[in-house]
Structures are given as structure tokens and as C-alpha cells.
PyMOL Python script that loads the backbone (N, CA, C, O; Angstrom):
from pymol import cmd

cmd.read_pdbstr("""\
ATOM      1  N   MET A   1     110.628  83.351 157.465  1.00  0.00           N
ATOM      2  CA  MET A   1     111.078  83.909 157.144  1.00  0.00           C
ATOM      3  C   MET A   1     112.013  84.995 155.918  1.00  0.00           C
ATOM      4  O   MET A   1     113.105  85.517 156.142  1.00  0.00           O
ATOM      5  N   ILE A   2     111.259  85.104 154.728  1.00  0.00           N
ATOM      6  CA  ILE A   2     110.944  86.202 153.880  1.00  0.00           C
ATOM      7  C   ILE A   2     109.602  85.814 153.429  1.00  0.00           C
ATOM      8  O   ILE A   2     109.050  84.762 153.106  1.00  0.00           O
ATOM      9  N   ASP A   3     109.234  87.229 153.540  1.00  0.00           N
ATOM     10  CA  ASP A   3     107.370  87.120 152.836  1.00  0.00           C
ATOM     11  C   ASP A   3     107.324  86.994 151.452  1.00  0.00           C
ATOM     12  O   ASP A   3     108.222  87.378 150.703  1.00  0.00           O
ATOM     13  N   GLU A   4     106.333  86.482 151.117  1.00  0.00           N
ATOM     14  CA  GLU A   4     106.156  85.844 149.838  1.00  0.00           C
ATOM     15  C   GLU A   4     106.468  87.212 148.790  1.00  0.00           C
ATOM     16  O   GLU A   4     106.933  87.235 147.650  1.00  0.00           O
ATOM     17  N   LYS A   5     106.035  88.243 149.628  1.00  0.00           N
ATOM     18  CA  LYS A   5     105.742  89.880 148.501  1.00  0.00           C
ATOM     19  C   LYS A   5     107.126  90.092 148.191  1.00  0.00           C
ATOM     20  O   LYS A   5     107.304  90.445 147.025  1.00  0.00           O
ATOM     21  N   TYR A   6     108.362  89.958 149.034  1.00  0.00           N
ATOM     22  CA  TYR A   6     109.570  90.172 148.486  1.00  0.00           C
ATOM     23  C   TYR A   6     110.148  89.497 147.716  1.00  0.00           C
ATOM     24  O   TYR A   6     110.912  90.042 146.919  1.00  0.00           O
ATOM     25  N   LEU A   7     109.910  87.630 147.705  1.00  0.00           N
ATOM     26  CA  LEU A   7     110.087  86.925 147.033  1.00  0.00           C
ATOM     27  C   LEU A   7     110.066  87.865 145.832  1.00  0.00           C
ATOM     28  O   LEU A   7     111.201  88.177 145.474  1.00  0.00           O
ATOM     29  N   GLU A   8     108.785  88.555 144.904  1.00  0.00           N
ATOM     30  CA  GLU A   8     108.905  88.343 144.327  1.00  0.00           C
ATOM     31  C   GLU A   8     109.435  89.631 143.165  1.00  0.00           C
ATOM     32  O   GLU A   8     109.414  90.003 141.992  1.00  0.00           O
ATOM     33  N   ILE A   9     109.790  89.857 144.215  1.00  0.00           N
ATOM     34  CA  ILE A   9     110.905  91.250 144.137  1.00  0.00           C
ATOM     35  C   ILE A   9     112.778  91.022 144.039  1.00  0.00           C
ATOM     36  O   ILE A   9     113.669  91.624 143.440  1.00  0.00           O
ATOM     37  N   LEU A  10     112.748  90.052 144.797  1.00  0.00           N
ATOM     38  CA  LEU A  10     114.350  90.005 145.431  1.00  0.00           C
ATOM     39  C   LEU A  10     114.478  89.289 143.893  1.00  0.00           C
ATOM     40  O   LEU A  10     113.649  88.772 143.143  1.00  0.00           O
ATOM     41  N   ARG A  11     116.339  89.589 143.788  1.00  0.00           N
ATOM     42  CA  ARG A  11     117.177  88.816 142.565  1.00  0.00           C
ATOM     43  C   ARG A  11     118.337  88.278 142.916  1.00  0.00           C
ATOM     44  O   ARG A  11     118.486  88.440 144.127  1.00  0.00           O
ATOM     45  N   CYS A  12     119.083  87.807 142.514  1.00  0.00           N
ATOM     46  CA  CYS A  12     120.008  86.713 143.240  1.00  0.00           C
ATOM     47  C   CYS A  12     121.365  88.395 142.530  1.00  0.00           C
ATOM     48  O   CYS A  12     121.524  89.084 141.522  1.00  0.00           O
ATOM     49  N   PRO A  13     122.000  88.212 144.023  1.00  0.00           N
ATOM     50  CA  PRO A  13     123.489  89.359 143.545  1.00  0.00           C
ATOM     51  C   PRO A  13     124.877  88.754 143.018  1.00  0.00           C
ATOM     52  O   PRO A  13     125.968  89.322 143.045  1.00  0.00           O
ATOM     53  N   ILE A  14     124.646  87.735 142.630  1.00  0.00           N
ATOM     54  CA  ILE A  14     125.195  87.077 141.621  1.00  0.00           C
ATOM     55  C   ILE A  14     125.203  87.410 140.597  1.00  0.00           C
ATOM     56  O   ILE A  14     126.209  87.907 140.091  1.00  0.00           O
ATOM     57  N   ASP A  15     124.172  87.257 140.012  1.00  0.00           N
ATOM     58  CA  ASP A  15     123.616  87.038 138.439  1.00  0.00           C
ATOM     59  C   ASP A  15     123.886  88.412 138.113  1.00  0.00           C
ATOM     60  O   ASP A  15     123.455  89.315 138.829  1.00  0.00           O
ATOM     61  N   PRO A  16     124.669  88.665 136.931  1.00  0.00           N
ATOM     62  CA  PRO A  16     125.114  90.151 136.592  1.00  0.00           C
ATOM     63  C   PRO A  16     123.779  90.935 135.999  1.00  0.00           C
ATOM     64  O   PRO A  16     123.570  92.111 136.299  1.00  0.00           O
ATOM     65  N   ASP A  17     122.708  90.029 134.952  1.00  0.00           N
ATOM     66  CA  ASP A  17     121.926  90.737 134.522  1.00  0.00           C
ATOM     67  C   ASP A  17     120.757  90.751 136.010  1.00  0.00           C
ATOM     68  O   ASP A  17     119.590  91.139 135.949  1.00  0.00           O
ATOM     69  N   ARG A  18     121.086  90.501 136.607  1.00  0.00           N
ATOM     70  CA  ARG A  18     119.947  90.638 137.957  1.00  0.00           C
ATOM     71  C   ARG A  18     118.299  89.864 137.716  1.00  0.00           C
ATOM     72  O   ARG A  18     117.277  90.036 138.381  1.00  0.00           O
ATOM     73  N   GLU A  19     118.497  89.109 136.682  1.00  0.00           N
ATOM     74  CA  GLU A  19     117.007  88.480 136.442  1.00  0.00           C
ATOM     75  C   GLU A  19     116.702  87.160 137.329  1.00  0.00           C
ATOM     76  O   GLU A  19     115.552  86.752 137.167  1.00  0.00           O
ATOM     77  N   ALA A  20     117.441  86.454 138.177  1.00  0.00           N
ATOM     78  CA  ALA A  20     117.756  84.840 138.224  1.00  0.00           C
ATOM     79  C   ALA A  20     116.666  85.651 139.912  1.00  0.00           C
ATOM     80  O   ALA A  20     117.059  86.537 140.671  1.00  0.00           O
ATOM     81  N   ARG A  21     115.433  84.953 139.947  1.00  0.00           N
ATOM     82  CA  ARG A  21     115.019  84.978 140.850  1.00  0.00           C
ATOM     83  C   ARG A  21     115.477  84.500 142.314  1.00  0.00           C
ATOM     84  O   ARG A  21     116.438  83.744 142.174  1.00  0.00           O
ATOM     85  N   ILE A  22     115.125  84.672 143.732  1.00  0.00           N
ATOM     86  CA  ILE A  22     115.555  84.313 145.200  1.00  0.00           C
ATOM     87  C   ILE A  22     113.888  83.006 145.031  1.00  0.00           C
ATOM     88  O   ILE A  22     112.844  83.188 144.405  1.00  0.00           O
ATOM     89  N   GLU A  23     114.260  81.985 145.750  1.00  0.00           N
ATOM     90  CA  GLU A  23     113.247  81.727 146.273  1.00  0.00           C
ATOM     91  C   GLU A  23     114.038  80.739 147.550  1.00  0.00           C
ATOM     92  O   GLU A  23     115.200  80.438 147.823  1.00  0.00           O
ATOM     93  N   LEU A  24     112.279  80.371 148.287  1.00  0.00           N
ATOM     94  CA  LEU A  24     112.685  79.072 149.356  1.00  0.00           C
ATOM     95  C   LEU A  24     113.027  77.789 148.984  1.00  0.00           C
ATOM     96  O   LEU A  24     112.432  77.219 148.069  1.00  0.00           O
ATOM     97  N   ASP A  25     114.096  77.181 149.718  1.00  0.00           N
ATOM     98  CA  ASP A  25     114.004  75.598 149.126  1.00  0.00           C
ATOM     99  C   ASP A  25     114.072  74.641 150.933  1.00  0.00           C
ATOM    100  O   ASP A  25     115.100  74.149 151.398  1.00  0.00           O
ATOM    101  N   ASP A  26     112.844  74.625 151.534  1.00  0.00           N
ATOM    102  CA  ASP A  26     112.576  74.258 152.346  1.00  0.00           C
ATOM    103  C   ASP A  26     112.986  75.342 153.339  1.00  0.00           C
ATOM    104  O   ASP A  26     112.191  76.266 153.514  1.00  0.00           O
ATOM    105  N   THR A  27     114.467  75.328 154.196  1.00  0.00           N
ATOM    106  CA  THR A  27     114.273  76.654 154.771  1.00  0.00           C
ATOM    107  C   THR A  27     115.660  77.639 154.298  1.00  0.00           C
ATOM    108  O   THR A  27     116.153  78.600 154.890  1.00  0.00           O
ATOM    109  N   ARG A  28     115.983  77.114 153.249  1.00  0.00           N
ATOM    110  CA  ARG A  28     117.136  77.898 152.515  1.00  0.00           C
ATOM    111  C   ARG A  28     116.487  78.280 151.844  1.00  0.00           C
ATOM    112  O   ARG A  28     115.554  77.744 151.246  1.00  0.00           O
ATOM    113  N   VAL A  29     117.099  79.889 151.814  1.00  0.00           N
ATOM    114  CA  VAL A  29     117.178  80.855 150.701  1.00  0.00           C
ATOM    115  C   VAL A  29     118.103  80.686 149.480  1.00  0.00           C
ATOM    116  O   VAL A  29     119.323  80.810 149.594  1.00  0.00           O
ATOM    117  N   VAL A  30     117.378  80.342 148.072  1.00  0.00           N
ATOM    118  CA  VAL A  30     118.243  79.746 147.118  1.00  0.00           C
ATOM    119  C   VAL A  30     118.272  80.848 145.846  1.00  0.00           C
ATOM    120  O   VAL A  30     117.594  81.874 145.881  1.00  0.00           O
ATOM    121  N   CYS A  31     119.350  80.417 144.457  1.00  0.00           N
ATOM    122  CA  CYS A  31     119.253  81.682 143.775  1.00  0.00           C
ATOM    123  C   CYS A  31     118.374  80.729 143.050  1.00  0.00           C
ATOM    124  O   CYS A  31     118.739  79.616 143.428  1.00  0.00           O
ATOM    125  N   ALA A  32     117.366  80.596 142.169  1.00  0.00           N
ATOM    126  CA  ALA A  32     116.156  79.561 141.581  1.00  0.00           C
ATOM    127  C   ALA A  32     117.109  79.220 139.850  1.00  0.00           C
ATOM    128  O   ALA A  32     116.765  78.311 139.095  1.00  0.00           O
ATOM    129  N   ARG A  33     118.328  80.213 139.547  1.00  0.00           N
ATOM    130  CA  ARG A  33     118.978  79.613 138.303  1.00  0.00           C
ATOM    131  C   ARG A  33     119.658  78.949 138.594  1.00  0.00           C
ATOM    132  O   ARG A  33     119.439  77.804 138.198  1.00  0.00           O
ATOM    133  N   CYS A  34     121.365  79.234 139.757  1.00  0.00           N
ATOM    134  CA  CYS A  34     122.304  78.569 139.758  1.00  0.00           C
ATOM    135  C   CYS A  34     122.073  78.172 141.446  1.00  0.00           C
ATOM    136  O   CYS A  34     123.095  78.239 142.130  1.00  0.00           O
ATOM    137  N   ARG A  35     121.303  77.929 141.865  1.00  0.00           N
ATOM    138  CA  ARG A  35     120.752  77.248 143.442  1.00  0.00           C
ATOM    139  C   ARG A  35     122.101  77.614 144.337  1.00  0.00           C
ATOM    140  O   ARG A  35     122.553  76.775 145.117  1.00  0.00           O
ATOM    141  N   VAL A  36     122.787  79.068 144.158  1.00  0.00           N
ATOM    142  CA  VAL A  36     123.234  79.240 145.476  1.00  0.00           C
ATOM    143  C   VAL A  36     122.742  79.217 146.727  1.00  0.00           C
ATOM    144  O   VAL A  36     121.512  79.172 146.736  1.00  0.00           O
ATOM    145  N   HIS A  37     123.267  79.232 147.816  1.00  0.00           N
ATOM    146  CA  HIS A  37     122.612  79.597 149.033  1.00  0.00           C
ATOM    147  C   HIS A  37     122.764  80.426 149.895  1.00  0.00           C
ATOM    148  O   HIS A  37     123.797  80.456 150.565  1.00  0.00           O
ATOM    149  N   PHE A  38     122.101  80.994 150.008  1.00  0.00           N
ATOM    150  CA  PHE A  38     122.346  82.320 151.430  1.00  0.00           C
ATOM    151  C   PHE A  38     122.258  81.857 152.291  1.00  0.00           C
ATOM    152  O   PHE A  38     121.699  80.785 152.527  1.00  0.00           O
ATOM    153  N   ARG A  39     123.006  82.833 153.254  1.00  0.00           N
ATOM    154  CA  ARG A  39     123.011  82.278 154.997  1.00  0.00           C
ATOM    155  C   ARG A  39     122.097  83.080 155.460  1.00  0.00           C
ATOM    156  O   ARG A  39     122.041  84.220 154.998  1.00  0.00           O
ATOM    157  N   SER A  40     120.866  82.516 156.825  1.00  0.00           N
ATOM    158  CA  SER A  40     120.711  83.246 157.375  1.00  0.00           C
ATOM    159  C   SER A  40     120.770  82.913 158.462  1.00  0.00           C
ATOM    160  O   SER A  40     120.829  81.769 158.913  1.00  0.00           O
ATOM    161  N   ARG A  41     120.748  84.858 159.505  1.00  0.00           N
ATOM    162  CA  ARG A  41     121.205  85.008 161.028  1.00  0.00           C
ATOM    163  C   ARG A  41     120.607  85.311 161.604  1.00  0.00           C
ATOM    164  O   ARG A  41     120.492  86.536 161.620  1.00  0.00           O
ATOM    165  N   GLU A  42     119.695  84.485 162.585  1.00  0.00           N
ATOM    166  CA  GLU A  42     119.087  85.186 163.467  1.00  0.00           C
ATOM    167  C   GLU A  42     117.756  85.992 162.715  1.00  0.00           C
ATOM    168  O   GLU A  42     117.317  87.041 163.187  1.00  0.00           O
ATOM    169  N   GLY A  43     117.285  85.469 161.706  1.00  0.00           N
ATOM    170  CA  GLY A  43     116.189  85.602 161.117  1.00  0.00           C
ATOM    171  C   GLY A  43     116.311  86.788 159.813  1.00  0.00           C
ATOM    172  O   GLY A  43     115.282  87.218 159.292  1.00  0.00           O
ATOM    173  N   PHE A  44     117.741  87.269 159.346  1.00  0.00           N
ATOM    174  CA  PHE A  44     117.693  88.253 158.223  1.00  0.00           C
ATOM    175  C   PHE A  44     119.038  87.425 157.722  1.00  0.00           C
ATOM    176  O   PHE A  44     120.047  87.088 158.341  1.00  0.00           O
ATOM    177  N   VAL A  45     118.652  87.247 156.413  1.00  0.00           N
ATOM    178  CA  VAL A  45     119.252  86.628 155.139  1.00  0.00           C
ATOM    179  C   VAL A  45     120.299  87.162 154.510  1.00  0.00           C
ATOM    180  O   VAL A  45     119.985  87.912 153.585  1.00  0.00           O
ATOM    181  N   SER A  46     121.829  86.977 154.771  1.00  0.00           N
ATOM    182  CA  SER A  46     122.934  87.900 154.209  1.00  0.00           C
ATOM    183  C   SER A  46     122.860  87.557 152.847  1.00  0.00           C
ATOM    184  O   SER A  46     122.894  86.346 152.628  1.00  0.00           O
ATOM    185  N   PHE A  47     122.736  88.556 151.545  1.00  0.00           N
ATOM    186  CA  PHE A  47     123.241  88.661 150.686  1.00  0.00           C
ATOM    187  C   PHE A  47     124.665  89.048 150.111  1.00  0.00           C
ATOM    188  O   PHE A  47     124.855  89.589 149.022  1.00  0.00           O
ATOM    189  N   VAL A  48     125.427  88.757 150.833  1.00  0.00           N
ATOM    190  CA  VAL A  48     126.746  89.256 151.162  1.00  0.00           C
ATOM    191  C   VAL A  48     127.334  87.763 149.935  1.00  0.00           C
ATOM    192  O   VAL A  48     127.351  86.586 150.293  1.00  0.00           O
ATOM    193  N   VAL A  49     127.693  88.188 148.724  1.00  0.00           N
ATOM    194  CA  VAL A  49     128.275  86.929 147.766  1.00  0.00           C
ATOM    195  C   VAL A  49     129.630  86.389 148.315  1.00  0.00           C
ATOM    196  O   VAL A  49     129.749  85.308 147.738  1.00  0.00           O
ATOM    197  N   GLU A  50     130.585  86.540 149.023  1.00  0.00           N
ATOM    198  CA  GLU A  50     131.336  86.380 149.425  1.00  0.00           C
ATOM    199  C   GLU A  50     131.185  85.043 150.810  1.00  0.00           C
ATOM    200  O   GLU A  50     131.889  84.200 151.366  1.00  0.00           O
ATOM    201  N   GLU A  51     129.793  85.569 150.841  1.00  0.00           N
ATOM    202  CA  GLU A  51     129.117  84.395 152.547  1.00  0.00           C
ATOM    203  C   GLU A  51     128.290  83.426 151.658  1.00  0.00           C
ATOM    204  O   GLU A  51     127.548  82.748 152.369  1.00  0.00           O
ATOM    205  N   ALA A  52     128.189  83.171 150.484  1.00  0.00           N
ATOM    206  CA  ALA A  52     127.197  82.563 150.067  1.00  0.00           C
ATOM    207  C   ALA A  52     127.842  81.082 149.622  1.00  0.00           C
ATOM    208  O   ALA A  52     128.839  81.164 148.905  1.00  0.00           O
ATOM    209  N   THR A  53     127.482  80.032 149.893  1.00  0.00           N
ATOM    210  CA  THR A  53     127.262  78.354 149.644  1.00  0.00           C
ATOM    211  C   THR A  53     127.250  78.248 148.220  1.00  0.00           C
ATOM    212  O   THR A  53     126.246  78.632 147.620  1.00  0.00           O
ATOM    213  N   LEU A  54     128.554  77.624 147.382  1.00  0.00           N
ATOM    214  CA  LEU A  54     128.123  77.714 146.256  1.00  0.00           C
ATOM    215  C   LEU A  54     127.385  75.840 145.676  1.00  0.00           C
ATOM    216  O   LEU A  54     127.839  74.821 146.198  1.00  0.00           O
ATOM    217  N   PRO A  55     126.843  75.813 145.148  1.00  0.00           N
ATOM    218  CA  PRO A  55     125.902  74.218 144.925  1.00  0.00           C
ATOM    219  C   PRO A  55     126.827  73.420 144.411  1.00  0.00           C
ATOM    220  O   PRO A  55     127.513  73.695 143.427  1.00  0.00           O
ATOM    221  N   GLU A  56     126.911  71.774 145.461  1.00  0.00           N
ATOM    222  CA  GLU A  56     127.825  70.843 144.957  1.00  0.00           C
ATOM    223  C   GLU A  56     128.752  70.914 143.626  1.00  0.00           C
ATOM    224  O   GLU A  56     128.174  71.333 142.623  1.00  0.00           O
ATOM    225  N   GLY A  57     129.481  70.724 143.555  1.00  0.00           N
ATOM    226  CA  GLY A  57     130.123  70.448 141.987  1.00  0.00           C
ATOM    227  C   GLY A  57     130.181  72.129 141.084  1.00  0.00           C
ATOM    228  O   GLY A  57     129.991  72.246 139.873  1.00  0.00           O
ATOM    229  N   CYS A  58     130.388  72.907 141.730  1.00  0.00           N
ATOM    230  CA  CYS A  58     131.002  74.064 141.343  1.00  0.00           C
ATOM    231  C   CYS A  58     131.615  74.905 142.728  1.00  0.00           C
ATOM    232  O   CYS A  58     131.162  75.384 143.767  1.00  0.00           O
ATOM    233  N   PRO A  59     133.351  74.717 141.830  1.00  0.00           N
ATOM    234  CA  PRO A  59     134.093  75.038 143.065  1.00  0.00           C
ATOM    235  C   PRO A  59     134.626  76.582 143.264  1.00  0.00           C
ATOM    236  O   PRO A  59     135.232  77.001 144.251  1.00  0.00           O
ATOM    237  N   GLU A  60     134.177  77.491 141.838  1.00  0.00           N
ATOM    238  CA  GLU A  60     134.171  78.850 142.093  1.00  0.00           C
ATOM    239  C   GLU A  60     132.976  79.817 141.781  1.00  0.00           C
ATOM    240  O   GLU A  60     131.888  79.367 141.422  1.00  0.00           O
ATOM    241  N   LEU A  61     133.180  80.991 141.910  1.00  0.00           N
ATOM    242  CA  LEU A  61     131.873  81.605 141.404  1.00  0.00           C
ATOM    243  C   LEU A  61     132.073  81.857 140.273  1.00  0.00           C
ATOM    244  O   LEU A  61     131.165  81.521 139.513  1.00  0.00           O
ATOM    245  N   SER A  62     133.405  82.595 139.591  1.00  0.00           N
ATOM    246  CA  SER A  62     133.147  82.219 137.886  1.00  0.00           C
ATOM    247  C   SER A  62     132.677  80.902 137.414  1.00  0.00           C
ATOM    248  O   SER A  62     132.382  80.981 136.222  1.00  0.00           O
ATOM    249  N   GLN A  63     132.477  79.589 137.953  1.00  0.00           N
ATOM    250  CA  GLN A  63     131.978  78.509 136.891  1.00  0.00           C
ATOM    251  C   GLN A  63     130.387  78.369 136.859  1.00  0.00           C
ATOM    252  O   GLN A  63     129.866  77.521 136.134  1.00  0.00           O
ATOM    253  N   LEU A  64     129.624  79.229 137.667  1.00  0.00           N
ATOM    254  CA  LEU A  64     128.553  79.235 137.892  1.00  0.00           C
ATOM    255  C   LEU A  64     127.628  80.062 136.571  1.00  0.00           C
ATOM    256  O   LEU A  64     127.975  81.130 136.066  1.00  0.00           O
ATOM    257  N   PRO A  65     126.456  79.303 136.206  1.00  0.00           N
ATOM    258  CA  PRO A  65     125.828  79.347 135.108  1.00  0.00           C
ATOM    259  C   PRO A  65     125.682  80.696 134.307  1.00  0.00           C
ATOM    260  O   PRO A  65     125.856  80.769 133.091  1.00  0.00           O
ATOM    261  N   CYS A  66     125.387  81.623 135.019  1.00  0.00           N
ATOM    262  CA  CYS A  66     125.417  83.049 135.497  1.00  0.00           C
ATOM    263  C   CYS A  66     126.517  84.257 135.188  1.00  0.00           C
ATOM    264  O   CYS A  66     126.419  85.464 134.969  1.00  0.00           O
ATOM    265  N   ARG A  67     127.589  83.333 135.280  1.00  0.00           N
ATOM    266  CA  ARG A  67     128.779  83.647 135.217  1.00  0.00           C
ATOM    267  C   ARG A  67     129.481  83.706 133.332  1.00  0.00           C
ATOM    268  O   ARG A  67     130.073  84.563 132.676  1.00  0.00           O
ATOM    269  N   GLN A  68     129.040  82.431 133.085  1.00  0.00           N
ATOM    270  CA  GLN A  68     129.488  81.509 131.695  1.00  0.00           C
ATOM    271  C   GLN A  68     129.181  82.744 130.841  1.00  0.00           C
ATOM    272  O   GLN A  68     129.858  82.823 129.817  1.00  0.00           O
ATOM    273  N   GLN A  69     128.289  83.729 131.060  1.00  0.00           N
ATOM    274  CA  GLN A  69     127.769  84.404 129.974  1.00  0.00           C
ATOM    275  C   GLN A  69     128.924  84.632 128.851  1.00  0.00           C
ATOM    276  O   GLN A  69     128.658  85.218 127.802  1.00  0.00           O
TER     277      GLN A  69
END
""", "prot")
cmd.dss("prot")
cmd.show_as("cartoon", "prot")
cmd.util.cbc("prot")
cmd.orient("prot")
């Protein structure tokens, strides 16, 4: 899906400080900090915030840990 060398430089687009890393969780691409899932279509990951899947128990973006600062 994503080459390991790119995972070293990619950061979560939701994190205002752009410090949260992106990692692979089974077959999904997730933010290492808040666990937001980013969709993949035809082998390409979409980092469009509005298309991301929020973690369970988090109804909106403003309640994510990175947005609470």
C-alpha cells in the first residue's frame, strides 16, 4: 500500500502541528496519535480530512486529541 520510506515522512493532515505520524494498521492507513482512518481507493490513499473515518467514540473532528490543544 504505502512504501515504508514514505511512512517516515508522512504526517496526519488533521494534526495542526503536523507532528502525528501515519502508520499501517493491518490494511488501513491511520494516524498514530488519534487513530483516524484514511481511505484507500485503487491503491491510492486519500488524505482528504472530510473523507477520513473518525475513531469509535469520537463524533466530530473538534473532539480529536490533536484538536483539543
